[in-house]
N, C-alpha and C positions, 0 to 999 in steps of 0.2 A: 757670284764671286768664285765659286768652285769651278765653274765652267771656264772662266777667264784664267784661273790658275792652271788648269789642265792644258789649255791652249798655249800658254806661255811655256810650260814644261815641254810640250811637243815641239814647239818652235825651237827651243834651245837644243833639244836632242837632234833635230834636223840639221841645225847649223853646226853642231859639234860632231857630225858624222866624220868618219875617217877621211883624211885627205889622201888621195891615191898617188901623190907626187913621189917619184922615186923609181927605182929599178925593180922589176918583177920578172921572175924566171920560173919556168916550169915546162909543161909538155903541151904539144899540139898534135892531135890525132886527126888526120884528114882521110876522107874517103873520096877517091877519084870517081869520075863518071862511070867507070867500068865496075865500080863496087869494091875496088881494092883499097885496103887500109894501109896507111903509112904513119909511123910515129916519128916525131922529131922534137927538137927543143923549141922553146918560145922565149923571147926576151922582149919585154915592153919597157920603154923608158918614158915615163909619164910626168907631166907637169899640170897640176890642177890650179886654176884660178877661178874662184867662185864655183860655177857649175860647168865652166869650159875646161876641156882637156886637150892639151897639145902634146907633142912628143913624137916618138917613133915606135914601130913594131917590127919584129922580124924573127928569124930563126936563131940568130946569135947577135953579138954586139957589132960584128963587122958588117953584117948584112941587115940594114934597117931601112924601113920605108916610112916617110913622113905621114903623120896623121893629118888629114885634110880637114876633118870635122870630128869633134869629140865633145861629149857632154856626160854629166852625171846628174841624175835626178833621184834622190834618195839612195837606194842601193843598186839602181839600174844604170849601166854604163853603155853608151853606144859610141862606136868609133868607125870612121871611114878612112881608108888609106888606099894608095895606089901601088900595086906591085908590077912595075914595068909595063904600065898601060892597062893593067887588069884591076878592076875595082875589088877591094876587100871590105867586107862589112862585118863588124863585130857586134854581137848582142850579148852583153855580159851582166853578171851580178856580183856585187861585192858582199861577201858574207864570211864571217869567222876568220878574217884576215887573209882571205883568198879571193881571187877574181877568177870566175869560171863562166863558161857559156859557149856560144856558137859562133863560128866564123864561116863566112861564105865568100867564095871567089868566083867571078865569072871570067871565062877564058875561052876564046874561039867558039862562042855560042853554047858552051857547056858550063854547068855550075858544079863546083866542088864544094863540099861541106865538111866542116871539121868541128872538133871540140877543143877547147883550150882550158887549162887549169894552171894558174900561176900564183906564186906567193912572193912576198917581199924578199928580195935578195939580202943576204946578211953580209 
């Protein structure tokens, strides 16, 4: 009986996890193939439906790229988008009201990597 109660509590907590729907803003730090670092802003406009995530990502509200594939499993978020023919892959974590993680973009046979840190816009 105690095991069943623990399972029910765990299932309830998993279902009650934060919904990421909304606008998220913060920073994006990218390192180009030459090793040079550049900082910019990041804006994510997300819509969560069960474990699926749709919406857009970009450096600001005017320049956004559609999320082609997105999902959340527990606190792990993965997103795929297209930046003018170049694939963007996000591997993120939702913790303490923030979404943080890694972004990778392939372009002209080279890969650029970056870090993203966003919080809910107020």
